[in-house]
PyMOL commands that place a pseudoatom at each C-alpha (Angstrom):
pseudoatom trace, name=CA, resn=MET, resi=1, chain=A, elem=C, hetatm=0, pos=[-40.052, 6.651, -60.044]
pseudoatom trace, name=CA, resn=ASP, resi=2, chain=A, elem=C, hetatm=0, pos=[-40.781, 7.070, -56.557]
pseudoatom trace, name=CA, resn=ASP, resi=3, chain=A, elem=C, hetatm=0, pos=[-37.792, 5.054, -55.712]
pseudoatom trace, name=CA, resn=ALA, resi=4, chain=A, elem=C, hetatm=0, pos=[-35.297, 7.411, -57.601]
pseudoatom trace, name=CA, resn=SER, resi=5, chain=A, elem=C, hetatm=0, pos=[-36.757, 10.348, -55.840]
pseudoatom trace, name=CA, resn=ASN, resi=6, chain=A, elem=C, hetatm=0, pos=[-36.323, 8.673, -52.363]
pseudoatom trace, name=CA, resn=VAL, resi=7, chain=A, elem=C, hetatm=0, pos=[-32.767, 8.159, -53.193]
pseudoatom trace, name=CA, resn=ASN, resi=8, chain=A, elem=C, hetatm=0, pos=[-32.208, 11.609, -54.097]
pseudoatom trace, name=CA, resn=ASP, resi=9, chain=A, elem=C, hetatm=0, pos=[-34.110, 12.680, -50.991]
pseudoatom trace, name=CA, resn=ALA, resi=10, chain=A, elem=C, hetatm=0, pos=[-31.952, 10.330, -48.758]
pseudoatom trace, name=CA, resn=HIS, resi=11, chain=A, elem=C, hetatm=0, pos=[-28.905, 11.607, -50.385]
pseudoatom trace, name=CA, resn=SER, resi=12, chain=A, elem=C, hetatm=0, pos=[-29.584, 15.270, -49.999]
pseudoatom trace, name=CA, resn=LEU, resi=13, chain=A, elem=C, hetatm=0, pos=[-28.227, 18.147, -47.853]
pseudoatom trace, name=CA, resn=ARG, resi=14, chain=A, elem=C, hetatm=0, pos=[-30.227, 19.958, -45.760]
pseudoatom trace, name=CA, resn=ILE, resi=15, chain=A, elem=C, hetatm=0, pos=[-28.949, 23.269, -43.692]
pseudoatom trace, name=CA, resn=SER, resi=16, chain=A, elem=C, hetatm=0, pos=[-30.883, 25.217, -40.914]
pseudoatom trace, name=CA, resn=ALA, resi=17, chain=A, elem=C, hetatm=0, pos=[-29.616, 28.093, -38.913]
pseudoatom trace, name=CA, resn=ALA, resi=18, chain=A, elem=C, hetatm=0, pos=[-30.966, 29.746, -35.724]
pseudoatom trace, name=CA, resn=GLY, resi=19, chain=A, elem=C, hetatm=0, pos=[-29.887, 32.477, -33.607]
pseudoatom trace, name=CA, resn=ARG, resi=20, chain=A, elem=C, hetatm=0, pos=[-29.896, 36.244, -33.427]
pseudoatom trace, name=CA, resn=PRO, resi=21, chain=A, elem=C, hetatm=0, pos=[-27.036, 38.570, -34.410]
pseudoatom trace, name=CA, resn=GLY, resi=22, chain=A, elem=C, hetatm=0, pos=[-24.705, 38.765, -31.783]
pseudoatom trace, name=CA, resn=GLU, resi=23, chain=A, elem=C, hetatm=0, pos=[-25.474, 35.247, -30.313]
pseudoatom trace, name=CA, resn=VAL, resi=24, chain=A, elem=C, hetatm=0, pos=[-23.908, 32.004, -31.037]
pseudoatom trace, name=CA, resn=LEU, resi=25, chain=A, elem=C, hetatm=0, pos=[-25.268, 30.784, -34.364]
pseudoatom trace, name=CA, resn=LEU, resi=26, chain=A, elem=C, hetatm=0, pos=[-26.648, 27.102, -34.318]
pseudoatom trace, name=CA, resn=MET, resi=27, chain=A, elem=C, hetatm=0, pos=[-26.281, 25.399, -37.690]
pseudoatom trace, name=CA, resn=LYS, resi=28, chain=A, elem=C, hetatm=0, pos=[-27.924, 22.097, -38.249]
pseudoatom trace, name=CA, resn=VAL, resi=29, chain=A, elem=C, hetatm=0, pos=[-26.526, 20.021, -41.360]
pseudoatom trace, name=CA, resn=ALA, resi=30, chain=A, elem=C, hetatm=0, pos=[-28.281, 16.915, -42.254]
pseudoatom trace, name=CA, resn=GLY, resi=31, chain=A, elem=C, hetatm=0, pos=[-28.103, 14.432, -44.797]
pseudoatom trace, name=CA, resn=TYR, resi=32, chain=A, elem=C, hetatm=0, pos=[-24.986, 13.786, -47.133]
pseudoatom trace, name=CA, resn=LEU, resi=33, chain=A, elem=C, hetatm=0, pos=[-22.282, 16.309, -47.530]
pseudoatom trace, name=CA, resn=ASP, resi=34, chain=A, elem=C, hetatm=0, pos=[-20.112, 15.422, -50.348]
pseudoatom trace, name=CA, resn=ALA, resi=35, chain=A, elem=C, hetatm=0, pos=[-18.558, 16.802, -53.916]
pseudoatom trace, name=CA, resn=ALA, resi=36, chain=A, elem=C, hetatm=0, pos=[-22.028, 17.180, -55.227]
pseudoatom trace, name=CA, resn=ASN, resi=37, chain=A, elem=C, hetatm=0, pos=[-23.349, 19.766, -52.623]
pseudoatom trace, name=CA, resn=PHE, resi=38, chain=A, elem=C, hetatm=0, pos=[-20.333, 20.872, -50.261]
pseudoatom trace, name=CA, resn=ASP, resi=39, chain=A, elem=C, hetatm=0, pos=[-20.678, 24.204, -51.949]
pseudoatom trace, name=CA, resn=ARG, resi=40, chain=A, elem=C, hetatm=0, pos=[-24.059, 24.808, -50.051]
pseudoatom trace, name=CA, resn=LEU, resi=41, chain=A, elem=C, hetatm=0, pos=[-22.494, 24.360, -46.840]
pseudoatom trace, name=CA, resn=GLU, resi=42, chain=A, elem=C, hetatm=0, pos=[-19.814, 26.539, -47.880]
pseudoatom trace, name=CA, resn=LYS, resi=43, chain=A, elem=C, hetatm=0, pos=[-21.838, 29.291, -48.946]
pseudoatom trace, name=CA, resn=ALA, resi=44, chain=A, elem=C, hetatm=0, pos=[-24.119, 29.133, -45.811]
pseudoatom trace, name=CA, resn=LEU, resi=45, chain=A, elem=C, hetatm=0, pos=[-20.891, 29.326, -43.531]
pseudoatom trace, name=CA, resn=GLU, resi=46, chain=A, elem=C, hetatm=0, pos=[-19.232, 32.071, -45.598]
pseudoatom trace, name=CA, resn=ASP, resi=47, chain=A, elem=C, hetatm=0, pos=[-22.482, 34.074, -45.504]
pseudoatom trace, name=CA, resn=ALA, resi=48, chain=A, elem=C, hetatm=0, pos=[-22.748, 33.699, -41.787]
pseudoatom trace, name=CA, resn=LEU, resi=49, chain=A, elem=C, hetatm=0, pos=[-18.938, 34.821, -41.303]
pseudoatom trace, name=CA, resn=ASP, resi=50, chain=A, elem=C, hetatm=0, pos=[-19.377, 37.557, -43.635]
pseudoatom trace, name=CA, resn=GLU, resi=51, chain=A, elem=C, hetatm=0, pos=[-22.218, 38.815, -41.288]
pseudoatom trace, name=CA, resn=GLY, resi=52, chain=A, elem=C, hetatm=0, pos=[-19.813, 38.718, -38.468]
pseudoatom trace, name=CA, resn=ARG, resi=53, chain=A, elem=C, hetatm=0, pos=[-21.121, 35.475, -37.175]
pseudoatom trace, name=CA, resn=SER, resi=54, chain=A, elem=C, hetatm=0, pos=[-17.850, 33.857, -35.871]
pseudoatom trace, name=CA, resn=ARG, resi=55, chain=A, elem=C, hetatm=0, pos=[-19.226, 31.720, -33.193]
pseudoatom trace, name=CA, resn=VAL, resi=56, chain=A, elem=C, hetatm=0, pos=[-21.059, 28.794, -34.838]
pseudoatom trace, name=CA, resn=ILE, resi=57, chain=A, elem=C, hetatm=0, pos=[-22.261, 25.533, -33.562]
pseudoatom trace, name=CA, resn=LEU, resi=58, chain=A, elem=C, hetatm=0, pos=[-22.669, 22.891, -36.263]
pseudoatom trace, name=CA, resn=ASP, resi=59, chain=A, elem=C, hetatm=0, pos=[-25.016, 20.135, -35.086]
pseudoatom trace, name=CA, resn=LEU, resi=60, chain=A, elem=C, hetatm=0, pos=[-24.102, 16.923, -37.287]
pseudoatom trace, name=CA, resn=ALA, resi=61, chain=A, elem=C, hetatm=0, pos=[-26.536, 14.580, -35.243]
pseudoatom trace, name=CA, resn=GLU, resi=62, chain=A, elem=C, hetatm=0, pos=[-28.352, 13.892, -38.756]
pseudoatom trace, name=CA, resn=LEU, resi=63, chain=A, elem=C, hetatm=0, pos=[-25.357, 14.072, -41.096]
pseudoatom trace, name=CA, resn=ASN, resi=64, chain=A, elem=C, hetatm=0, pos=[-25.089, 10.703, -42.508]
pseudoatom trace, name=CA, resn=TYR, resi=65, chain=A, elem=C, hetatm=0, pos=[-22.060, 11.064, -44.680]
pseudoatom trace, name=CA, resn=ILE, resi=66, chain=A, elem=C, hetatm=0, pos=[-19.283, 13.291, -45.233]
pseudoatom trace, name=CA, resn=ASN, resi=67, chain=A, elem=C, hetatm=0, pos=[-16.315, 12.992, -47.616]
pseudoatom trace, name=CA, resn=SER, resi=68, chain=A, elem=C, hetatm=0, pos=[-12.970, 15.090, -48.006]
pseudoatom trace, name=CA, resn=ALA, resi=69, chain=A, elem=C, hetatm=0, pos=[-14.903, 18.050, -49.765]
pseudoatom trace, name=CA, resn=GLY, resi=70, chain=A, elem=C, hetatm=0, pos=[-17.231, 18.389, -46.900]
pseudoatom trace, name=CA, resn=VAL, resi=71, chain=A, elem=C, hetatm=0, pos=[-14.352, 18.307, -44.208]
pseudoatom trace, name=CA, resn=GLY, resi=72, chain=A, elem=C, hetatm=0, pos=[-12.328, 20.572, -46.133]
pseudoatom trace, name=CA, resn=VAL, resi=73, chain=A, elem=C, hetatm=0, pos=[-15.206, 23.237, -46.039]
pseudoatom trace, name=CA, resn=ILE, resi=74, chain=A, elem=C, hetatm=0, pos=[-15.548, 22.796, -42.216]
pseudoatom trace, name=CA, resn=LEU, resi=75, chain=A, elem=C, hetatm=0, pos=[-11.635, 23.045, -41.658]
pseudoatom trace, name=CA, resn=ALA, resi=76, chain=A, elem=C, hetatm=0, pos=[-11.566, 26.188, -43.948]
pseudoatom trace, name=CA, resn=ALA, resi=77, chain=A, elem=C, hetatm=0, pos=[-14.544, 27.814, -42.106]
pseudoatom trace, name=CA, resn=ILE, resi=78, chain=A, elem=C, hetatm=0, pos=[-13.066, 26.934, -38.759]
pseudoatom trace, name=CA, resn=SER, resi=79, chain=A, elem=C, hetatm=0, pos=[-9.704, 28.752, -39.795]
pseudoatom trace, name=CA, resn=ARG, resi=80, chain=A, elem=C, hetatm=0, pos=[-11.617, 31.807, -40.815]
pseudoatom trace, name=CA, resn=ALA, resi=81, chain=A, elem=C, hetatm=0, pos=[-13.765, 31.919, -37.697]
pseudoatom trace, name=CA, resn=ARG, resi=82, chain=A, elem=C, hetatm=0, pos=[-10.664, 31.648, -35.552]
pseudoatom trace, name=CA, resn=SER, resi=83, chain=A, elem=C, hetatm=0, pos=[-9.145, 34.504, -37.495]
pseudoatom trace, name=CA, resn=ALA, resi=84, chain=A, elem=C, hetatm=0, pos=[-12.264, 36.549, -36.472]
pseudoatom trace, name=CA, resn=ALA, resi=85, chain=A, elem=C, hetatm=0, pos=[-11.785, 35.710, -32.822]
pseudoatom trace, name=CA, resn=GLY, resi=86, chain=A, elem=C, hetatm=0, pos=[-14.668, 33.166, -32.909]
pseudoatom trace, name=CA, resn=ASP, resi=87, chain=A, elem=C, hetatm=0, pos=[-14.635, 29.385, -33.465]
pseudoatom trace, name=CA, resn=ILE, resi=88, chain=A, elem=C, hetatm=0, pos=[-16.845, 26.662, -34.888]
pseudoatom trace, name=CA, resn=VAL, resi=89, chain=A, elem=C, hetatm=0, pos=[-17.702, 23.640, -32.644]
pseudoatom trace, name=CA, resn=LEU, resi=90, chain=A, elem=C, hetatm=0, pos=[-18.786, 20.360, -33.977]
pseudoatom trace, name=CA, resn=VAL, resi=91, chain=A, elem=C, hetatm=0, pos=[-21.691, 18.722, -32.036]
pseudoatom trace, name=CA, resn=ASN, resi=92, chain=A, elem=C, hetatm=0, pos=[-22.709, 14.920, -31.899]
pseudoatom trace, name=CA, resn=PRO, resi=93, chain=A, elem=C, hetatm=0, pos=[-21.537, 13.742, -35.177]
pseudoatom trace, name=CA, resn=THR, resi=94, chain=A, elem=C, hetatm=0, pos=[-23.169, 10.463, -36.315]
pseudoatom trace, name=CA, resn=GLN, resi=95, chain=A, elem=C, hetatm=0, pos=[-21.248, 7.111, -36.397]
pseudoatom trace, name=CA, resn=SER, resi=96, chain=A, elem=C, hetatm=0, pos=[-20.243, 7.198, -39.846]
pseudoatom trace, name=CA, resn=VAL, resi=97, chain=A, elem=C, hetatm=0, pos=[-19.077, 10.838, -39.635]
pseudoatom trace, name=CA, resn=ALA, resi=98, chain=A, elem=C, hetatm=0, pos=[-17.236, 10.252, -36.544]
pseudoatom trace, name=CA, resn=VAL, resi=99, chain=A, elem=C, hetatm=0, pos=[-15.253, 7.507, -38.122]
pseudoatom trace, name=CA, resn=VAL, resi=100, chain=A, elem=C, hetatm=0, pos=[-14.257, 9.858, -40.918]
pseudoatom trace, name=CA, resn=PHE, resi=101, chain=A, elem=C, hetatm=0, pos=[-13.274, 12.653, -38.174]
pseudoatom trace, name=CA, resn=ASP, resi=102, chain=A, elem=C, hetatm=0, pos=[-11.155, 9.959, -36.325]
pseudoatom trace, name=CA, resn=LEU, resi=103, chain=A, elem=C, hetatm=0, pos=[-9.306, 8.427, -39.456]
pseudoatom trace, name=CA, resn=ILE, resi=104, chain=A, elem=C, hetatm=0, pos=[-8.256, 12.368, -40.280]
pseudoatom trace, name=CA, resn=GLY, resi=105, chain=A, elem=C, hetatm=0, pos=[-7.665, 13.394, -36.575]
pseudoatom trace, name=CA, resn=MET, resi=106, chain=A, elem=C, hetatm=0, pos=[-10.237, 16.056, -36.891]
pseudoatom trace, name=CA, resn=SER, resi=107, chain=A, elem=C, hetatm=0, pos=[-10.187, 16.559, -32.947]
pseudoatom trace, name=CA, resn=LYS, resi=108, chain=A, elem=C, hetatm=0, pos=[-6.645, 18.036, -33.448]
pseudoatom trace, name=CA, resn=PHE, resi=109, chain=A, elem=C, hetatm=0, pos=[-8.320, 20.820, -35.299]
pseudoatom trace, name=CA, resn=SER, resi=110, chain=A, elem=C, hetatm=0, pos=[-11.783, 21.315, -33.822]
pseudoatom trace, name=CA, resn=HIS, resi=111, chain=A, elem=C, hetatm=0, pos=[-13.838, 20.988, -30.751]
pseudoatom trace, name=CA, resn=ILE, resi=112, chain=A, elem=C, hetatm=0, pos=[-16.086, 17.879, -31.068]
pseudoatom trace, name=CA, resn=VAL, resi=113, chain=A, elem=C, hetatm=0, pos=[-18.627, 17.687, -28.239]
pseudoatom trace, name=CA, resn=ASP, resi=114, chain=A, elem=C, hetatm=0, pos=[-21.771, 15.713, -27.375]
pseudoatom trace, name=CA, resn=THR, resi=115, chain=A, elem=C, hetatm=0, pos=[-24.453, 18.197, -26.939]
pseudoatom trace, name=CA, resn=VAL, resi=116, chain=A, elem=C, hetatm=0, pos=[-25.449, 21.580, -28.109]
pseudoatom trace, name=CA, resn=GLU, resi=117, chain=A, elem=C, hetatm=0, pos=[-25.228, 22.793, -24.344]
pseudoatom trace, name=CA, resn=ASP, resi=118, chain=A, elem=C, hetatm=0, pos=[-21.450, 21.476, -24.324]
pseudoatom trace, name=CA, resn=ALA, resi=119, chain=A, elem=C, hetatm=0, pos=[-20.877, 23.388, -27.546]
pseudoatom trace, name=CA, resn=GLU, resi=120, chain=A, elem=C, hetatm=0, pos=[-22.454, 26.619, -26.071]
pseudoatom trace, name=CA, resn=ALA, resi=121, chain=A, elem=C, hetatm=0, pos=[-20.274, 26.288, -22.853]
pseudoatom trace, name=CA, resn=THR, resi=122, chain=A, elem=C, hetatm=0, pos=[-17.294, 26.617, -24.926]
pseudoatom trace, name=CA, resn=PHE, resi=123, chain=A, elem=C, hetatm=0, pos=[-18.466, 30.095, -25.891]
pseudoatom trace, name=CA, resn=HIS, resi=124, chain=A, elem=C, hetatm=0, pos=[-19.621, 31.052, -22.456]
pseudoatom trace, name=CA, resn=PRO, resi=125, chain=A, elem=C, hetatm=0, pos=[-17.435, 29.653, -20.011]
pseudoatom trace, name=CA, resn=PRO, resi=126, chain=A, elem=C, hetatm=0, pos=[-18.471, 29.684, -16.368]
pseudoatom trace, name=CA, resn=THR, resi=127, chain=A, elem=C, hetatm=0, pos=[-17.289, 32.932, -14.531]
pseudoatom trace, name=CA, resn=GLY, resi=128, chain=A, elem=C, hetatm=0, pos=[-16.343, 32.938, -10.934]
for i in range(1, 128): cmd.bond("trace and resi %d" % i, "trace and resi %d" % (i + 1))
show_as sticks, trace
zoom trace
């Protein structure tokens, strides 16, 4: 019985968000993003965008799996954020997620960077 719960935990989706209104929102996505739970990320992103949070960093350092449903949610949110003069920057995807992104050419549609600091810099370019 413990094994079954461990499998479910290993395949769950965890989402956390931090940042004050008016600032860039840092959203961490961990676990598995697939057809069984993509709607949770979709709702989290829609809620953020509905609140005017159009500048979002998605930290994917602990996302172990993504399928087409998850990719679709991210692409739709990017489009909506850009329509609101914002953007969604993807940070540090795991190897398995990076492979999916490479296969679909995600870098043509989104900024993918290595660190949260690099992502923040896309929203706050150096002045001078």
